[in-house]
ZAZAFI-34104 format. One record per residue: x negated, y negated, z negated of N, C-alpha, C in turn; residue in three letters. Coordinates in pm, whole numbers, plus 50000, padded with zeros to 5 digits. Atoms other than C-alpha are relative to their C-alpha. Layout:
<nodes>
XYZXYZXYZala
...
</nodes>
This chain:
<nodes>
498844996349974495919266483403500565015550052met
500024987049998497059302183417501045003550128val
499344998349876498659315583762500435015250012gly
499314984750001500999347583769500175005650145trp
499804986449879500599371484094500665006949983lys
499374985850018502679398584123500605005050150glu
499624990449888502979422784433500085015050014trp
500054987650032503099454784515499395006850088tyr
500734990949976500999480484622500475015450000asp
499184986650010501959509684788499295011949957glu
501294986550013498449530384744500164999149848arg
499524995050163499109521784369500675005649934leu
499134994450000501559547784284499595011549939ile
500744985450058500999578784070501985006049885trp
498874994050105504009601983865499575000449876asn
500635000250142503829590783527500205016149915ala
499904987450101504869627083398498935008950048thr
501184990849993501449640383553499104995049909asp
501135007650089499209616183350500544994649855phe
499575003450069500909619283043500524984849952glu
499065009450010503549593483072499384986949970asn
500795015549981501079562483135500744994250121ile
499515006749906503059539483300499324985350073thr
500705007449956500759513183336498195000549988ser
501784998250033496589505583336499824986450036ile
500605014849992494309474983287498865005850084arg
501094999149966491609473783549499414982450078ile
500135013349945489439446583682500244996650148pro
499065004949885490909427283963499015001750119cys
500394995449934487969436884168499505007350097asp
499904985349955488669471384241500985003550038met
498624997249934491819462984395500134989950145ile
499775013249927493179442884661500754989949916trp
498965015550036494289404384613500184994650128leu
499355011049876496029379884822498864989549968pro
500935009550001493989352684946501044990149948asp
499175007550019496289329984783499404985349977ile
501045012650022494499291484825501204992249937val
499475014449970496049257584742499274994250098leu
500555007649866495739237485066499774988749959tyr
500735016950009495309204384922499205000649902asn
500415002250098493049212384691498274991850032ser
501205011449951489749188584657498445005749944val
500654996450062487659214684501499145014050127asp
500744994349939484959239384648500995016150030asp
499194987950017487339269284799498935011949971tyr
500444986350013484439295584758500025006249807thr
500355000050118484409289284367501225015049918ser
499184988150051487249316584332500905003149872gly
499194999550101489899327784060498905006749885tyr
500284997150148488699338083683499715019650046met
499724984549974487529378383718500665005349886gln
499584999150094490129385383521500955018150015ser
499174984149983491849423183430501734998250075leu
499305001449904494569431983663501125014149930ala
498994992150046497979449083530501085014550102met
499524994849890499069479183756501345009249941val
498674994050037502409497583718499775012150096tyr
499944986849941503019535383817500994995850137asn
499104998949872505769521784070499524989050121asn
501195006149931502889502084265500274985049958ser
499905016550051503859466684053498684998549982arg
501135004350057501039448984040499724983249957val
499915012150073500469418383803498504998049965phe
500835005350033497829398083770500044979249990trp
499935015150026497249362383581498854997649977gly
501255004950023493989345883672499694984849911pro
500055012050024492899318483497499004987950060val
500355008049923492189287183675499934985149969ile
500105017750015492009248183698499884999950160arg
499915004049845493239234684031499694981649944phe
500095016449994492439195684118500215001650127arg
499115004149836494789185484439499794989750014ser
499675010349980494809155284637501724996749994ser
498875004549982497809132884557499894988750076cys
500225015049946498829102484760500834993549928lys
499815014050121499219071884526501374990250092ile
498805010249989502479048584595499734987749880asp
500135009050120501279016184397501184987650056ile
499075008749983504558997784499500604988749907thr
499205004550101505988993684180499104996749884tyr
500795001050117502718995783970499994985949896phe
500044990150040502888997083688500975008949928pro
498734989350046506569010283688500255008650096phe
499914987649890505679035283947500245014449983asp
499864980350019506799073084001499295006450102asn
500644990949904504539094684153500505016049996gln
499774987150012505169129884308498975009350113ile
500904993849975502699152584328500135010850049cys
499604984549953502759186584572498895005249966lys
500834985949935500919219884558500745011050049leu
499454988549917501029242084821498995012749990lys
500694987950028500329275784754500195012550076leu
499574989049894500249303385028498515007350010gly
500654989849973498349329585178498774993950107ser
500655013449935495409311985386499675010350140trp
499934991549890494999344285660500915013650065ala
498574989049972497899368685632501234989050055tyr
498425003749999501309357985777501055004049944asn
498984996850048504579361485695500515015750007gly
499644992049992505079392085829499065015749916trp
500754992850024502129409385677500134992749789gln
499875001650155502309389385281501374991150005val
498985008349963505509372785258499784993549812asp
500085004550159505299348684917501204993750000val
498345005350103507989340084680500194994449913trp
500475003050085508659323184417501075002549887asn
499144996250053509829336484082501194992949968arg
498855012450080511959306183988499764991650031ser
499835011749909513069274584082498944986949897ser
500665008550081510949256683794498595006649939thr
501734996850075507719261583564499994998749871met
500055001850141507439269283225498884993149945asp
500645010150075506289240482998499404997849905leu
500175006950182505909249982658498934999349954ser
501155001750081502459247682649499584989950085asn
500185012549948502219217782837499304985449893phe
500315008550088500169188582670500134986950069val
499495013149957501249152782698498904993350037asp
500925008849966499169126982862500174985449968asn
499955011250043498219095482741500594984450078gly
499765008949909498659075883075501505004050087glu
498394997249913501719099283267500685004249911trp
499104992750056504829112683178500385007650049glu
499524988449923505989143083280501265001150012leu
498305000049985509859140483440500475014850054leu
499574988749971510269175683569498885006850107gly
500534993249903508699201183795500895009550085ile
499694989649896510079219384123499655008350051thr
501214989749908508999248784338501335005650076val
499064996849899510489253984656499145011850129glu
500514990049944509639283084915499844993750188arg
500365003549858508549268685278499545011750079asn
500334989849887508259285185577499264994050162val
500515005749879505829269485893499635008250075val
500724993649879505099280186185498774986750089val
501565014949955501269263786308500305002350152tyr
499984997749861500359258586663499055009350026asn
500764986149967497939289086634500705008650016cys
499334985449974500159314186601501354997649997cys
498854996149958503439325186654500805003749874asn
499634996750146503839339686295500594990649918glu
499225010850097505919321486027498625004349884pro
500725003750136503589311785696500874996549883phe
499425007250082505179310185424499494996049887pro
500505003550063504369291085141501084993949882asp
499225003650124505189281484758499524983449951val
500465016149993505049242584713500844995849866thr
499555005450155505449225384330499834989350015phe
499815013150025506729193984300499914995549897tyr
500125008950140505559171983991500514989849981ile
499265010250015507099146383915499464991349856tyr
500835005450098505139119583703500784986049979leu
499765017750034505939082883556498854997549882arg
500595005750043503809060583485500484992749834arg
499975007550078503339050383112499554983149976arg
500395010049945504179015583088499114985649888ile
500235007150088503179001782750498684996649957lys
500915005250003499778998082776499794986150107tyr
500275007949864499928979983128500814986849938tyr
499275006050001502788960782983499194990249895phe
500615007550096500618946282675499084990850032met
501495005149977497258938882869500554994950153asn
499715003649841499138929983229500674990950019ile
499235004549948502198921083231500524986249877ile
499845012450099502608894982912498924989050019ile
501385012349967499138877883015500734992650123pro
499545007249863500688873483345500974987949976cys
498505010450015503908855783200499514987049944ile
500645014950064502078833582975498934995550080ile
501075008549907499328821883232501204992250094leu
498955008949890502438816083484500864989049904ser
499745013250067504168794883199499014987549962phe
500905009849996501138778283120499534992050118leu
500425010649870500668762883455500864991049995cys
499065006849998503548744283399499954987449827leu
500625009750086501728724783105499744986950042ala
500845009649888500328703483350500934992050019gly
498745009949963503688685583419500114993749892phe
499305003250070504518678383081498874993649903leu
501055010750013500928659383036500134987150024leu
500405013449876500788623483071499084996650058pro
501345003949901498808611983330498884991749922pro
501175009850060497118585283062498815009749926glu
501004998250109495418612182876498835006450098ser
501214997949930493128619883206499885019550000gly
500604991049960493348656283159501155012050043glu
498904991449960496178670683359499135012650130lys
500724992349900493628680683640498955012849986ile
500764996050064491588694983404500725012349929thr
499474990050072493838719083224500765008750133leu
499394992449851495248729183616498745006250011gly
501194991149971491578740283693499565009149948leu
499994989850125491348754783385500765015749994ser
498834990650035494568780383397499795003150183val
500144995449869493708784183815498535010249963leu
501614989050036489918799883687500215010149925leu
499834985950157491438822883364501075007150145thr
499324992849950494188836383653499185003350159ile
500654986649905491798844883900498855009449941thr
500674989050096489458863583625500725011849984val
498674992150018492898880083564499955008350099phe
499574997949865493338888883902498805012250009met
500944990449978489968910283909500005008749927leu
499944990750091490378924883583501095009650039met
499064988649958493708939383717499895007250125val
500464990749849492108950784064499475012849931ala
500364986350069490238973483868500405005149929asp
499044989750089492778988783675501025009350130lys
498904991049933494908998483989499255009650085met
500914992049895494039024184260500004993450133pro
500705005149878492219014684568500375005850064gln
499264999949875494439015484831500674989850088thr
499415008849916495598997385130501235002550065ser
498844996349924498369014485223501404993449942glu
498835009550125500988993084957499434992049942ser
500165010050084500848961684839500585000849826ile
499154995950069501758965084454500474985949955ser
499035003750008504338943584293498894989749874val
500635007750148501978931583980499174989650098ile
500835009049899499828918284271500364989350115ser
499445009049940502258899284473500104989249919ile
500125010050132503018883384105499104991849987tyr
501575002750043499488874784045500084986950138leu
500505006449889499518860084429501274983549963met
498945011450001502618836484334499754992449873val
500365012350089501318824384007498644995850069val
500965009349931497898815084159500774990550093leu
499905016749915499668793884418500814993949929thr
498595007150075502288783484174498454990549934thr
501095010450084498768769383970499134989350079ser
501065012849914496868755584300501204992650037cys
499205008549982500198739084386500154988549892leu
500025008950095500508723884050498484990749970ser
501175005549980496818713884079500034986150092val
500065011549913497638691684407500904993449958leu
499285005650040500718680084269499824990449888ser
500985007850131498738666483925499244987550118ser
500785011349928496778648184196500924990650041val
498695010349923499708632384390500474995649858phe
499715010150112501298621884073499164987649937ile
500895007750060497858609583944499934985450116leu
500105009049902497668588884294501304989649976gly
499365011150013500588570784242500264996149859ile
499915006050106500378564683900499124991549937his
501415010550001496958546783885500154996550159his
499935005249870497338526184210498544990850000gln
501145009550018494048512084332500244986850071arg
499685014749962493668476984455501114995249955gly
498685006050005496398454784523501225011749991lys
498534988649963499648476084455500734992650071pro
498725003649890502248473184760501085004549938his
498424998150042506148471084688499875015350032arg
499164989449997507888501484615501074997850146val
499565003549974509428505684919502035003149995pro
498824997650092513568505984861500545011650065lys
499034982149997514868541085025498975007349881trp
500074991550120512318553684769500574994949868leu
499375001850106513888533184499501275004349987lys
498744991949951517138548284641499945012949936ile
500414986650021515938580284629499885004649853leu
500484993750109514328583184328500764990649839val
499535007550152516208558784047501565001650032phe
498964999850021519618563684208500475014150005arg
500244987849923519438599784335499615010749882ile
500724988850122516858619984109500264998149875leu
500125001550152516918601583808501585002449917ser
498964992650120520638609883694500115017450021pro
500044982850031520258645483834499025004949911val
500614996850135517338647083607500084996749895leu
499595005550164519248632783305498704989349970cys
501065007950031516378602083333500854988150019ile
499225013249977518448567883257499014989749957lys
500815017550021516508532183295501214998449863gln
499305011950110516928515382970500394988450042arg
499665012649950519278488682979499054986949967pro
500485007750073517268469382727498634992250098lys
501105000949908514088472682940500644991950131glu
500015006749870515688461983257500704986849981met
500195014450024517088429883075499144991249983lys
501395006850022513688423182968499464995450119lys
500335005649877512428425783301500574994250107arg
499185010349955514728403183447499554989349956gln
500345013850115514548375683162498924996850043ser
501915000949918510348380883270499994990750120ser
500295004849847511198372083604500594984250010lys
499485015150035513568342883535499064989849911asp
501075011450068511248327583265498624996250098cys
501115002949886508238330283543500704987550053leu
499255015349939510618309883768500104989849969val
499585012150080511638283083544498614999049970ser
500925001350080508188282483378498894991450153arg
500565005749902506958277183775500634983150046lys
499265014449945509318247883851499364988349859gly
499775005350084508738230683551498034996949986lys
501185005749943504588231983598499894988850097val
499665008949855505428215583925500274985650011ala
499315012149998507718185983826499594993749845thr
500035009650173507148179983419498725001750004glu
501045002450061504428166883274500075004649845glu
500164999050182505448171982920499985018350005leu
500334986749987504718209483004498785003250014glu
501264999149987501748202683092498864993949887val
500615005550109500548182582774500325013149899ile
500294985450155501738210182530498895011150038lys
500984989650051498948233682666498564992749953leu
501255000850048495318229682542499344997850122asp
500784999549913493478210882812498575002549972pro
501414998450011489888214082637499795015150003arg
500674983849952489978254182755499814998250074lys
500834998149848489128242383084499034984949991ile
501295011549998486518214282956500084989050064asp
499465015749937488628180383093500434995449867ile
499385009250091488558152082835501434996150041glu
499085008749963492128137582815499934985949905val
500015011750049492268101182717501214996349919ile
498835003150087494458087282469500674990950106asp
498925010749923497288065382653500594994949914thr
498905004550126499018054382326499254987649964thr
500385016550050496528022682270499684992350139ser
500105013849862496758005282670501574991549961ile
499265013850031498747974482605500405001450150asp
499285003349918501087975282886500464987650000tyr
499305012650027502497939682915500534992750194arg
499635004849878504447922483209500245007550102gly
499294990649876505487938083573498895005550008asp
501204995150028501827948783583499465003949926asn
500874999650098500347965083375498805006150020pro
501315002149975497287964983524499094989349983his
500815015350029496557930583477500094996949800arg
499935011350149495427910583122500684982650006gln
499305012549963497077879783022499394989850083asp
500315013149942494487859783171500245002450155asn
499644995249835495817877783515498705004850052gly
501754993549956492247892483562499965020649946ser
500154986050041492147931983568498875003949891glu
500734998150086490357944283275499515015550013gly
500764989849982488147976283199501545010249987pro
498864994750043491757992483093500395008950158cys
499444994849876492507998383474499515011250049ser
501164989549950489578020883519500735009449922asp
499534987650087490868040483220501435004850080cys
498794996749941494398043883353499745009850156ile
500394991749881492838057583715499225008449961asn
500644986750017490718081283564501145008449888asn
498644992150032493718094683363500625004050080his
499174994649907495908096883643499185012250106asn
500694992949935493008116583830499775013949946thr
500044986450096492598139383547501115010249989tyr
498954989849984495978146183492500685005550151ser
499764989249808496258156583898498895008349986thr
501284990649998493198175783820500635014149921leu
499554989850118494578194783502501555006550070val
498534995249947498178201183681499295008450108lys
500594982449870496058219684007499705008849896gln
501034987950062493928238683765501315008749949leu
499224995650073496888244083546501355009850077leu
499154993649894499108254883834499405011550117asn
501164984749981496258282783967499975005849913leu
499814990050114496468296883612501465004550026ile
498414997750021500288296283603499905009750118gln
499404992049856500358309884006499035014649938lys
500574984850001497718337683897500695010349870lys
498934989050135499418348683562501725005550083gln
498784996249943502458348683800499555012850054val
500214984849866501078374084067499215010649915asp
499914985250077499908396183767501125001249959glu
499154995250075502738400183617500855008250105met
499164991449887504288407083963499895011050042lys
500554990749964501898432084001499585010549940asp
499664988750129502098446983660501315005250020asp
498974996250015505868450683753499925008250079glu
499794987949884505288471884081499155012049918ile
500884986950054502498491983891501225006249875leu
499244990550063505298496783648501185008850052arg
498904990949939507748506383897499375013750082glu
501164985549913504968531584093500215011249874trp
500324992650120504328546383725501695006349946arg
498284992950047508378552983669500095008650113asn
499984992549915508208569683987499465009349986ile
501034990850040505438588783906500855011149882ala
499544992450112507078600683582501475009050078tyr
498984996249948510428606383782499745016450082val
500084986049968508738632684017499225012849949leu
501084992150092506088645183761501425012449928asp
498884993250057509768656983605500905012650077arg
499564990449847511078671183964499295008949970leu
500544985549978508118692783999499975007049900leu
499524995350076508478702083670501165009849986phe
499354995949980511518715383715500345011850095ile
499934990949846511298731884073499095013349957leu
501274990150017507888750583948500675007349884phe
499614987950111509818766183628501115006750030leu
498924992149932512688775383826499305010050068leu
500924986649941509968794484054499535009549909thr
500904989150113508098808783750501315008949983thr
498484993050073511648822183592500345011150090val
498974992849900513018835483887498445009950041ile
501134989349997509758853383992499495013649914ser
499844993350112509298864083675501015013649984thr
498114994350048513058880983648499625008750101val
500034992149862512818897984007498425007550000met
501154991550041508878911183916500655012749888ile
499674987750121510618930383551501225008050038leu
498814996049964513588937083760499915011250122glu
500464987949889511798957884067499785010249917met
500674992850087511498987383882500475016950083arg
499404990149905512189024284088501185013349889pro
499254991750089514749049583962499205013949971asp
501044989650011512929074583786500745013249970pro
499784989050001514909102883852501194999750194phe
499505001949836515679090484252499295013050070lys
500364989249889513299114484391499975010749973asn
499684984350055514129145684173500625007250044val
498314991549885515499171884346500105009949900arg
498984990950120518209189684164499895015050054asn
</nodes>
């Protein structure tokens, strides 16, 4: 950086006609008086000084000195809108020991020559303004003027957009995949935990790219926290949905208020309709169970149709029994024969078969009722899963749009 300094020294004046019309000379800068102009907010050692270059002295006492120097200053960074942030850096130049009555500092123009400026790959230079300020410090009553350069920078977002913004959006929408995964697959929790771990690692990578400061919180950090919170809630929601879908032990009946809330209110809103064929099938199966249960208790024909050999009971063929007279247990000679024992055994076996079949039928009815209750819980889990998917989708879309829209005006702080 080349800094131009120009002042008038009354001791360096001569008549050009007395010296063969020489109006200017170049002399080493250490042979003349130099103003102690320093960078107030410099981070370098002040003892380094300027480069010992030549100074141009004119016959009218005008001195022009253009030393070559590199300034390194401190700049307060506001990362609120990172990576869409604009920064203002100040370079305050002024005399350190002389006050305004001794050395009056002025700026030659309100801007800076940028013809030799080299573009930076991370920052874009929006403009530079120059202002003269006069400050009265507590130590002295004299004014101390200074010239302040305001450098307006804007961060180039192409790198951050490709490496931070787009992966964040992809991860935020990947959290929704867990709600689309069926509970029967058994991978809902695994997918949610994998996404949660990926977001955590990605947050650490983004933290290394941002300036380390606690004065402000960046928008991208807030967005990552929203994505992380959404991922955690999606995992907890998946656990809740799986708990409803897979009932342990004997399932309890669905409360009536829950049926009304889910099937009559949420289902129409979410465009989930109960299939009429399935409802008719469930109703017909219930009627069939009731009718079959009644037949088992009253009709012996239903029992005969079942195969009693599956329960290891021998059924005696009663078609060969000869029934005569009013008393079928008596033979022609009036005495009871062995056929009465067969009939008694047959009645006993029939009673036992009826009891066993009633138990089997009752168990079957209970199992079908439990299956019906489980089916209702699974339908509730499906509706709640769809509801949570829509809620998380809206949260993700709204947060993403808000993050992308929260950009500062690039010319808001530029001074005209």
